[in-house]
ROTOR-693822 format. One record per residue (C-alpha): residue number from 1; residue in three letters; x, y, z. Coordinates in steps of 0.25 Angstrom, whole numbers. Example, Ala and Ser with C-alpha at 12.3 -4.5 7.8 and 13.67 -1.06 7.14 Angstrom:
2
VEXPA   seq   type      xx      yy      zz
VEXPA     1    ALA      49     -18      31
VEXPA     2    SER      55      -4      29
This chain:
238
VEXPA   seq   type      xx      yy      zz
VEXPA     1    MET     -53      16     -38
VEXPA     2    PRO     -64       9     -45
VEXPA     3    ASN     -61      -2     -56
VEXPA     4    ALA     -47      -2     -50
VEXPA     5    HIS     -38     -13     -46
VEXPA     6    GLU     -25     -14     -38
VEXPA     7    PHE     -14     -16     -48
VEXPA     8    ALA      -4     -18     -37
VEXPA     9    PRO      -4     -15     -22
VEXPA    10    GLY      -6       0     -21
VEXPA    11    LEU      -8       2     -36
VEXPA    12    THR     -22       2     -42
VEXPA    13    VAL     -26       4     -56
VEXPA    14    ARG     -39       6     -63
VEXPA    15    GLY     -44       6     -78
VEXPA    16    LEU     -31       1     -83
VEXPA    17    THR     -33     -11     -92
VEXPA    18    ALA     -19     -13     -98
VEXPA    19    ALA      -4     -12     -94
VEXPA    20    LEU       1       2     -95
VEXPA    21    SER      15       7     -99
VEXPA    22    LEU      22      21     -97
VEXPA    23    SER      24      20    -112
VEXPA    24    GLN       9      23    -114
VEXPA    25    PHE      11      36    -107
VEXPA    26    LYS      18      49    -110
VEXPA    27    LEU      16      58     -98
VEXPA    28    ILE      14      56     -83
VEXPA    29    ALA       8      68     -75
VEXPA    30    PHE      11      68     -60
VEXPA    31    ASP       5      76     -48
VEXPA    32    MET      16      80     -38
VEXPA    33    ASP      11      81     -24
VEXPA    34    SER       9      67     -18
VEXPA    35    THR      11      61     -31
VEXPA    36    LEU      25      63     -36
VEXPA    37    ILE      29      69     -23
VEXPA    38    ASN      26      65      -8
VEXPA    39    ILE      20      78      -3
VEXPA    40    GLU       9      89      -6
VEXPA    41    CYS      18     101      -7
VEXPA    42    VAL       8     111      -3
VEXPA    43    ASP       5     104      10
VEXPA    44    GLU      20     103      13
VEXPA    45    ILE      22     118      10
VEXPA    46    ALA      10     121      19
VEXPA    47    ASP      17     114      30
VEXPA    48    ALA      28     125      30
VEXPA    49    ALA      17     135      32
VEXPA    50    GLY      11     127      44
VEXPA    51    ARG      -2     124      35
VEXPA    52    LYS       0     110      30
VEXPA    53    ALA     -12     104      36
VEXPA    54    GLU     -21     115      30
VEXPA    55    VAL     -15     114      17
VEXPA    56    ALA     -14      98      17
VEXPA    57    ALA     -29      97      20
VEXPA    58    ILE     -32     105       7
VEXPA    59    THR     -22      97      -1
VEXPA    60    GLU     -28      84       3
VEXPA    61    ALA     -43      89       0
VEXPA    62    ALA     -38      94     -13
VEXPA    63    MET     -31      81     -17
VEXPA    64    ARG     -43      72     -12
VEXPA    65    GLY     -52      81     -22
VEXPA    66    GLU     -60      86     -10
VEXPA    67    ILE     -56     101     -14
VEXPA    68    THR     -60     103     -29
VEXPA    69    ASP     -54     116     -31
VEXPA    70    TYR     -39     112     -31
VEXPA    71    LYS     -34     126     -35
VEXPA    72    GLU     -41     133     -23
VEXPA    73    SER     -36     122     -14
VEXPA    74    LEU     -22     124     -19
VEXPA    75    ARG     -23     139     -17
VEXPA    76    GLN     -28     137      -3
VEXPA    77    ARG     -16     129       0
VEXPA    78    VAL      -6     138      -6
VEXPA    79    ALA     -12     150       1
VEXPA    80    LEU      -8     143      14
VEXPA    81    LEU       6     142       9
VEXPA    82    GLN       8     157      10
VEXPA    83    GLY      21     160      17
VEXPA    84    VAL      28     147      15
VEXPA    85    THR      42     149      10
VEXPA    86    VAL      49     143      -2
VEXPA    87    GLY      59     137       8
VEXPA    88    HIS      48     129      14
VEXPA    89    MET      44     124       1
VEXPA    90    GLN      58     120      -2
VEXPA    91    GLN      58     112      11
VEXPA    92    VAL      46     105       6
VEXPA    93    LEU      52     102      -7
VEXPA    94    SER      65      97      -1
VEXPA    95    GLU      61      90      12
VEXPA    96    ARG      47      85       9
VEXPA    97    LEU      44      83      -6
VEXPA    98    ARG      48      69     -11
VEXPA    99    LEU      45      62     -24
VEXPA   100    ASN      35      51     -21
VEXPA   101    PRO      40      36     -23
VEXPA   102    GLY      41      32     -37
VEXPA   103    ALA      41      46     -43
VEXPA   104    ASP      55      45     -49
VEXPA   105    GLU      52      31     -54
VEXPA   106    LEU      39      34     -61
VEXPA   107    VAL      44      47     -67
VEXPA   108    LYS      56      40     -73
VEXPA   109    ALA      48      29     -78
VEXPA   110    CYS      39      38     -85
VEXPA   111    LYS      50      46     -91
VEXPA   112    SER      57      34     -96
VEXPA   113    ALA      45      30    -103
VEXPA   114    GLY      45      44    -110
VEXPA   115    MET      34      50    -102
VEXPA   116    LYS      34      65     -98
VEXPA   117    VAL      31      69     -84
VEXPA   118    LEU      21      80     -79
VEXPA   119    LEU      20      85     -65
VEXPA   120    VAL       7      92     -63
VEXPA   121    SER       5      97     -48
VEXPA   122    GLY      -5     105     -40
VEXPA   123    GLY       8     108     -32
VEXPA   124    PHE      19     118     -34
VEXPA   125    THR      31     121     -44
VEXPA   126    PHE      40     122     -32
VEXPA   127    PHE      39     107     -30
VEXPA   128    THR      35     102     -44
VEXPA   129    ASP      47     108     -50
VEXPA   130    PRO      57     100     -41
VEXPA   131    VAL      49      87     -43
VEXPA   132    ARG      49      90     -58
VEXPA   133    ASP      64      91     -58
VEXPA   134    ARG      66      79     -49
VEXPA   135    LEU      58      70     -58
VEXPA   136    GLY      61      76     -72
VEXPA   137    ILE      46      79     -74
VEXPA   138    ASP      43      85     -87
VEXPA   139    TRP      32      95     -84
VEXPA   140    THR      26     101     -71
VEXPA   141    ARG      14     110     -68
VEXPA   142    SER      11     115     -54
VEXPA   143    ASN       8     127     -46
VEXPA   144    VAL      17     139     -42
VEXPA   145    LEU      17     144     -28
VEXPA   146    GLU      19     159     -27
VEXPA   147    VAL      31     163     -19
VEXPA   148    ASN      35     177     -14
VEXPA   149    ASP      49     179      -8
VEXPA   150    GLY      50     165      -5
VEXPA   151    VAL      37     163       2
VEXPA   152    LEU      24     157      -4
VEXPA   153    THR      13     167      -6
VEXPA   154    GLY       1     157      -5
VEXPA   155    ARG      -2     158     -20
VEXPA   156    MET       2     151     -33
VEXPA   157    VAL       7     157     -46
VEXPA   158    ASP      -2     156     -58
VEXPA   159    GLN       5     149     -70
VEXPA   160    PRO       4     150     -85
VEXPA   161    TRP      -5     137     -85
VEXPA   162    GLY     -14     142     -74
VEXPA   163    ASP     -15     144     -59
VEXPA   164    ILE     -15     131     -51
VEXPA   165    CYS     -12     117     -56
VEXPA   166    ASP     -24     109     -51
VEXPA   167    GLY     -31      96     -56
VEXPA   168    GLU     -36     103     -69
VEXPA   169    GLU     -22     109     -72
VEXPA   170    LYS     -16      95     -70
VEXPA   171    ARG     -25      89     -80
VEXPA   172    LYS     -23     101     -90
VEXPA   173    THR      -8      99     -88
VEXPA   174    LEU      -8      85     -91
VEXPA   175    LEU     -16      87    -103
VEXPA   176    GLU      -8      98    -108
VEXPA   177    THR       5      90    -106
VEXPA   178    CYS      -1      78    -114
VEXPA   179    GLN      -4      88    -125
VEXPA   180    LYS      10      94    -125
VEXPA   181    MET      15      80    -126
VEXPA   182    GLY       6      76    -137
VEXPA   183    ILE       0      64    -129
VEXPA   184    SER     -14      60    -124
VEXPA   185    PRO     -17      61    -109
VEXPA   186    SER     -19      46    -110
VEXPA   187    GLN      -4      45    -111
VEXPA   188    ALA      -2      53     -98
VEXPA   189    ILE      -2      47     -83
VEXPA   190    ALA      -6      56     -72
VEXPA   191    MET      -3      54     -58
VEXPA   192    GLY      -8      61     -45
VEXPA   193    ASP     -14      59     -31
VEXPA   194    GLY     -24      70     -29
VEXPA   195    ALA     -37      75     -35
VEXPA   196    ASN     -31      86     -43
VEXPA   197    ASP     -23      75     -51
VEXPA   198    LEU     -36      69     -56
VEXPA   199    PRO     -38      78     -68
VEXPA   200    MET     -25      75     -74
VEXPA   201    MET     -26      60     -70
VEXPA   202    GLY     -40      60     -77
VEXPA   203    VAL     -34      64     -91
VEXPA   204    ALA     -22      55     -90
VEXPA   205    GLY     -21      41     -96
VEXPA   206    LEU     -17      36     -83
VEXPA   207    SER     -20      42     -69
VEXPA   208    VAL     -12      38     -57
VEXPA   209    ALA     -15      41     -43
VEXPA   210    TYR      -3      40     -33
VEXPA   211    HIS      -7      39     -18
VEXPA   212    ALA     -19      47     -22
VEXPA   213    LYS     -31      53     -16
VEXPA   214    PRO     -43      43     -17
VEXPA   215    LYS     -50      51     -28
VEXPA   216    VAL     -38      51     -36
VEXPA   217    ARG     -35      36     -34
VEXPA   218    GLU     -49      32     -38
VEXPA   219    GLN     -48      39     -51
VEXPA   220    ALA     -34      35     -55
VEXPA   221    MET     -30      24     -65
VEXPA   222    VAL     -18      20     -56
VEXPA   223    ALA     -18      22     -41
VEXPA   224    ILE      -4      21     -34
VEXPA   225    ASP      -7      19     -19
VEXPA   226    ALA       5      13     -14
VEXPA   227    GLY      20      15     -18
VEXPA   228    GLY      26      25     -27
VEXPA   229    LEU      23      33     -40
VEXPA   230    ASP      31      22     -48
VEXPA   231    ARG      20      12     -45
VEXPA   232    LEU      13      17     -58
VEXPA   233    LEU      24      10     -65
VEXPA   234    GLU      17      -3     -61
VEXPA   235    VAL       5       1     -69
VEXPA   236    VAL      11       8     -80
VEXPA   237    ARG      24       1     -84
VEXPA   238    PRO      37       8     -88
C-alpha cells in the first residue's frame, strides 16, 4: 500500500489527510463472503458434494484477481454444485456461517448515524437474505441458485437486473443506490476483500479492505488486517 501509514497496529490508511466522521457518509456497502461473514459459501456448499478443494481453488484465484472473467468462474463453480440438496445448504447456514467479529457493532453504528446499508454479493440469496434479516440491512443484491425438487441443478437463475452479480454489477448497484438516495458516491463507503470488490470500492468515497487479498489491500484507502470490522470506527469516528 504505497503512501500508506500504520494508523494503529493492524490498521493501515492511505490518502486520508483529515479526520473522518460517519456523519459525512450516507451509505455503506458490504461484500458478504469473507467480509461480513466468516466463510466463502460456495466453497462450503461444495464440501457437501465432495468438491471443496476444486471449487475453493477457483474461488481463491478469482478473489486474488488471477481469473479475470468472474462470471465464468462462478458458473464453473456452481456447475460443480449440481446434486447438492437444500438440506446441505441449510446445514452450512446453521452450522458454519457466522458473522465476522464487529459486524453487529459496525452496522449498528452506521445505522445510528443515519446511514443506509447495502449488501452486494457474488454469493447467493439463500445466505444473503438471512444475513440481511440478522443485521437489519436495507438492500441486497446477489445471485439465485436454481433448485429443482430440493436439489441444486448446477445453474443460476437470471434476475430482472441481469444474470450474475460480479464486480461490474457491484459497482453499478452502488451507483444506482446512491442515485436512488439522491447522494454522491463520495458519500458512500465500500468494504470488501476480493478482486471483484474493487470496482465498487473504486467509485466510493471511502474504500475499506477487510483481511483482504494483496491486490485489494494495496488499492484500498483503509486496510484492516487485524481485529474485527468495527475497527473502521477507529478511522471513521461515530
